[in-house]
N, C-alpha and C positions, 0 to 999 in steps of 0.2 A: 720650642723650647731656648730658653737662654744660656747664654755661657759666659761666664763669669773668670775674666783672666788675674792672673796674679804671678808674682815670681818666686812665690812659697805659697803654698799650702800643706795647712799646719792641724791635724786631726788630732783633736785633745786637747784639755785643758788643765790636765793636772800640772804638776811640777815639774813635770819635763818637757809638755806641749809650752806651758808659758816662758819658760828658760829658753825652748828653742824660738817662738816668735821674739823675746827679745834681744837674745845674740844675733838674729838671722837681719832684724831692723835696723839694730845697733852696729851691723856690719855693712850697711850700704844698700839693703834690700829697699827698694822703690815701695813695693807692697807686699806684705805677709798677711795672708788671711786666714785668720785660725775658726777652724768650725769645731762643734760641740754638739753632742745630740741630748744635754740638757742645759742646765744653765753652767755659767763659766765656772763656777765653784763648786761643781757636782762632781766630785771625782774620787777615786781613794786614795789621793795624795791629802784633801782635804779631811779624812778619817784618822790618817795617820795619828799614833798616838805618843810611840817612845821617844824619835828623836832621829837625830843623823849621825854616823859613825862618822869621827873623824880625830886624827892626832892631834892633839892640843898641848898634854902636859909635855913639859922635857924629860920628864921621866919616863915617856913615851916614846915609841918611834914608830915610822913607817914598816919597817921590818917587821916588827911586833903583831902590827895590824896585818899585813900579808898572810904571816906566817898563822894567823887565827884564820884568817877568811880560806887559806889553802886547806886549812884543817877541816872547816865544816865543811867545804867542796867535794869533801872525800878525793880527792883525786882527778877531778875534772875542771876545776878550774884551769882556765891560762894564765900563768903567771903573770907575763908582760901586761897584760891587762887590770889586772890586780893590782901591781904595783903603778902602772900609770894612773889607775883612779885612787887610789889611797893618797898618791902624793899630789894630787891636784888639788884634794878636801880644802886644805886651809885658806886657799886662793876665793874658793866658791863660800864658804861661811864668811870671809871679809865680804865677797860682793853682797850677802843676803843681807849683813849689818847695815850696808850701807843704802839698801833699800828700805830698813828700816824694824827687819825683823830683831827684835829683841831675844835673847837665849837667857836662860837663870844663870846668876850671878852666885858663886861660892868661895870660899876658903881656901880651893884649890892653888897651884905655883899661877896657872893659868888666868886666873881668876873668874873662872865657871863651873858650874857644877854640876860635874860630869857624871852621866848615870856610867852603869856597867850592867850588859844582858848577856843571855845563854851563849856562851861560845867566844866570850871575849876575856883575855886574861890581863884586863886595864880598864878602868875608866876611863871612856871616849867616845861618850853619848850626849851629845849636847841637846837639849830641850828647852821645850817650852812652855812649862808647867807641865800637863799631858794632854796638850792639842799642839803640840809641835804642825803638825800638818795644815791646822786651821792658820795659825799664826805665820806661815810659809806662804801659804796659797793666798792668804787676803793682801800680803804683801806684793806678791808676783801680780796678780788681779790690777792693785792699782798703778804697778809700773807698766803693766800693759796697756793698762786705759790711756794713760798719757802720751805716749807713743805717736802721732799723725800717720804712720805709714804701716800701722798693725788696725787689719779689721777685725771685728769677732764676731760670729755668728751664731748664736745659739737656738737651741733646739733643730740643728741638722742634723741628722743622720748619714753617713755615707752609705751606698749601696753597692757597689761596686768602684775598680779602678779601671781606666782606661788606658788602654797600650797598644802599643803600635802593631802588636803582633794581630789582636782583634781588630785593628782597623784594617791587616792585611797589607800593613807596608814594607817593605824588605829591610835587611838589616837585624842588628841585635834587639831581641825584646825591649820595649821602655815603656816607663810609666809617663803617660802627659795629662793626667788629670783625675778626674772621678765624675761619677754621675751621684748627685745629694738629694735628700727629700727634707723639706721643710715642715717640720710635724704642725708648726702652726697655720697653715695656707693649704697641705697636703701637695703643694707644687715640687715637681721633678725637675732640675735643672742641672746643669756640666759646669763643672770647673777644670778651666785648662790652663795647666801650671808645668815647666820646665823640671820642677822639683818637689815633691810629694812629701813630709815626714808623717810617719804614723807616732802617736804618742798615745794612745785608746786606752793604755792601762793593761788589766790582767783577765783574768777569765773564772774566776771566783763561784759564779752564780751558777756553774756548770754544775756544782755539787748540792745537793739538799741542803745541807748543813755549809754555810760558810759565814764569814763575818765580813765579806765584801758586801758593799751596796748593791743595788740594783742594779746599778751603771754597768757593773764588771760583767760583761758578758762575749769576752774573748773576742770583738770585732774586728779590730787589727788586724790580730792574727789569720781569723777565716778570710779576711778580705784580702791580706797580701799573700794568705797560699793560693786563693784562687785565682790571684794574676800572675801567680808564677815564681813569687820569693820563697826559698828554702826555709824549712822549717828546722830546729833542731831541741832534742832533747825536752819535747813535751812530755815526756814521763815523771818528769821533777815534779810534782806538786809538794807545796808545802802545805802542811795544815798547822795553824796554829795549837798550839796546847791548851789555850785557856781561853776560850768563848763562853760568855757567862750564860752560864743553864738556867732559865726562869722560862715561863711560858708565853711571859710579855716582854721580853728582852730580846727585841730582834736585831741579830746577828752584834750585838755591845761586847768589845773585845777587852778581855783585861791584859793590858799592856806586860811583854816580857820585863817590863822595868821593875814591875811589882815583884817577880821573883830577884830582879837584881838591886831591889832593896831587902831582901833576907825572908820574904815568903815562902815558905813550904810548900808543896806536893805531898797531901795525906788521902787518906781513905775518908768516909763520912765520920768516922771517930774520933778523927782527929790522928790517925798514924801513920806519919811519914813513910815512903814508899821507892822514891828515887834511889836510895841509895844499893838498892838490890839491881838496879841497872846501869848504875854508871856512877864513876866516883868522885864526877864532880856535882852526883844530885841534882837539886832542883835548879841547879844552871848549865846543864850540858845541853847542847846544841837542840834544835828544834826538832827536826828529826827523833831522836831519841826520845825524847820526854815526849813527843806527840804516841809514839808505840808505845812507852811504858804506861801511859794512860788508857791507852786501847787495850795492853793486854791486861790491866788488870781491870777496867769493866765487864771484859768478856770472861774475867777469871770468877768474879762476882759475882757478876749478873746487875749488876749496880747502873743506876742512872748516869750519875755523873760521879767525878771527883773532886776534891776540892784544894783551895787556896787558903792557907794559914799563914795570915801576917797580924795575927792579934798581940804580938808582942812589941808592936808600934803601938804610939801614943795616939791618940785622937787629933791632937795638934799636927803632928809630923804628917798622918796620911791626908790631912785636909790641904796642908801645905805643897805636898810633894804632887799629890794627886786629886787635885781638887775636882776633876772634871770624871775620873772613875769613883772617888767616893760619892758624889753627890747621885750619880747615877746607881749606885747600890742601893743607896738611901730610898730610892724611888722604890726600890723593890723590895724593903725593908732587912736589907742587907747591911748591917754595920761591919765593915772591915775590921774596925778596934776590937769587935767583941765577937764575932758570928765567923764561921767557916764562909767562905764562897765557893759556892757549888759552880763546878764548870766542867766541860768538854772540848773535845779536838774539834775545829771545823776548818775547811778548805780557804786557804788566806792569800799564798804567793805563786806564781807560776816562773819557775826559775830557767822554763824552757821560752822559746817562742821564734819571732823573724829573725833568723842568724844574722847577726850585724858584728859590727866592729865598733871602735869605742866612738868612731866618727859617724855611726850609725849606717855604715855604707851594705847595703843590703846585695844579693843576688841578682836583684831586678833594679836596671837602670834605670835612675831618676826615682827611683824609691829608697828612702831612709827610714829607719826606726830605731826610737829610742825609748829609756822605761823598761818598764816591765814588759811592754809589747815585743820587745828584745831579748835576744839572747848573746848577748856580748862576750861569756865566757868568766864574768865575775862571780858570776853567784855556783859554776859548777852543778853539782846534785844536792845543795843545800845550802841557800842563800844565809849567809852569815847576818843574827840581827843589825836593823838600823843601816846596813848596806844598800837597801835599796834605794833611799832618798837619796843618799850620797851620787850614787849611778844616777839619778834625773839628774843632779845639778850640774855633772863633770860631762856626761854626751853633748848633751845638747852646745854645751860652750865648745866642745871640741870637735863637733860637726860641722858649726858655723865656721869657725878656724879654718877649716880646711878648704868649705866649701868659699869662703872668701875670695880666695885666689885661683877658681878653676871658673870660667864664664858659662854661663849657663846654655845651655841648646836653645835654640830657636823653635818656639814649638807653636808661632803664632798663623802658621799656615795649615796646619794640620786642624781639620773639618772634624770636629765629634759629632757624629748622628743622633738625630734627634731621639729621644725617647718614647715607644708607643707602647702600650700596653695590651696592643691585640684585643680579646674578646672578654679582657677581665670585668669583675663586677665588684662593686663592696661587697664586703664578706656579710653573710649571714651564718657563718661556722666557727666563730671564735671558740666554741667547745675545744674545738679538734687542736687549735693554739694550746689553749689552758691542758688539757691531755697530754699534749707532748711537751710540755714543757718539764712537768710533772714529772711525766714518766723517766725524761729525759734525765733529771737530774737524781731520781731514785733509781734507776740502773748506775749512773755515774757512781753512787755512794755507797751501792751495794757491794757493785763487783770491781770497780776501780779506785778502792778507797786508801790507807793507811796499808794496810797489807792486802798484797795480791796474790791470784793463781793464774796459771795458763787457760785452767777452763772456767774461770770466772771474765777473763778477758776475751775468752772465744764468744761465752754468750752474752758479753755486752757488745761487743763486736755485733754480732747479729742484730742484736732488737736494735742496735744506734743507726743501722744501714737501713733498717726497717723506717725510722723514726724520719731521716732524711727522705727518703722516698716519698714517704705522704708529706714530708713537708714540700718538697719538690714541685708534686700536685699541685698544693694551695697556695704556692708561691704562684704558679703558671695561671692557676683561675680568678683569683682575685687582686684586687688591688694593694698596691702597696702601702702598709701598714708598720711605723715601727716595732710594733708586737712582731708583725712577722720575720723581720729583718731581723731581729736580735733573737728568736728561737733558731733564725737559721744557720745564724753564727756558730750559737753554742752547740749545735750538731755537729757542725764541721771541727768544731776544737774538740768535742768530746770524740768522735772517731781518730782526728790525729792522738791526742791523750793515748788511748788506747793502742793505736798503733806504733807508737814509740814504745809503749810500753813493752808490745807482744814481742819486741826486737831487741829488747834489752833482757841477755838469758843471764842475767846476773843479780845481786842484790847490792846497789849502791846508795849511801845517801837517803833521799826520802822515796826511792823505790825500792819497795822490800817483796819479794814473792816468795811463796811457800816449795815453789818447783826449785830454785835456782838460789838457793839461802846463801851462797858464799860469793864473794868480790873477787870478779876476775882481776888479772897482775897488772893487766894494762886496762887505762882507762881511755875509751873512746865515746864522739859525742856519736847520736842517733839523730840522722839527718835525712829529713824528706823533702824530696824535691817538690817544688810547687808544681801546680797542674799545669800541664801544656792549655793553654786556651787556644780552645777552636777560632778561626779567624769568621769572619759573617763577608759578606760581599764586599769587595773595595766600591763597587759601586750604589751601594744601600747609603740611602738618606735618611737613614731611622733604623733603632735599634731595639728590637721584642725582648722581652722578657725570656722567652724560649732561647735565644741565643747567648744568654747568659747561664 
């Protein structure tokens, strides 16, 4: 088995991963290795439509942005973290513009065409049409490709992290690298690195209905937890209120920016209903809007709700939402003349690996940035378009911190060879397909927008059974991308259920029928990472059974 050495291992190639690679490389690292399980541009970031929240107008303020974030976060945000990230925003926007990102211009005092989304009291969303994520991702990819000290390896899945505790070494547990699987060659190899950065995104595919792409299988959260990192607030799963409802429209999101431009949520007859639920109407924060739609659908037995933006002209909609307008037309929906059918879908994970603004986790040598991390920015409910802001700021802060701290020498740590024991190629792929479907259906039915103690208990038992079946499958058959992803999804599903069970209140995105009131004191829900069982220090190889 070969072992690759690097100064930094960055896992994931969304905006957080690419920004990490850029700032670490430009901060003096001799070799930064980026691994991503699909192509370099396959990420949640690339699908982001709305934009980046940032104070740009002289009539806006950091204090107002902080206040909006704290309000949306339902008392669980860390105010110091929020302020630090919000105030760092303008410098990161300027950096993107240096890389060639072009944001839409308008007649505002700042010169930008700033959008407004739910929960914001001002227009502060910078956007590039309605494909902001794609534009930013493309420019960052180009910049990463130009850096001689950054290597990108596509189609590489992480299996698990390697830690000193697993190696039986004395002292505090430390991450020293990872085992990886090349999906093109089926080769398993080791990566040895004194510092590993997880930027693997979210876990939307743990639910039956999601607007996330297929890659969002919670890999970093599960891998970090298995290595011993603390996990926080996984019960707070944000359901985007407006995923396009059409049998052929797989996971297509109708951006919140559409409501920011005046679209109203209504029933199939065009009758608005959001004023019944919140004084802010269709511009209420996402948790409120998603629950309102869920309530209306259950009350009327309707299969979907609608968005009405028919008061806007074709010319305006084509200019402001060119991608969304064209996609709707593909399905026979003209936004200027027709109601847009929508349903809520799993969208964003506000919890994750507990980390600081600089990405520091409870496991030495392991850092987490972007959606995989829980920094205290989002609290119990993410304010719209704050996620890309976090993905820009935290990697920069991490690199700035690490540039002044010498990396530990791990070159003399031997990573054991990987052996597969008696594992054989799988002839039972139907087991994985069934477990994948059962897991996601279970989560949607029992751990969705509204929960109860009975549903959570049922979900827990079913998920434990699925995890046991997957563990046996993992032992019996050779590694494939599919088993790695389903294994990670099952771990993340259990983490969500366990966190939800521990929170005996309704707060933000976590609504439970058994505890409908919000407690006076806001506390994080913390799950400590699994204590890894060391294998024999004299071992020369590592079998799957020992993982």
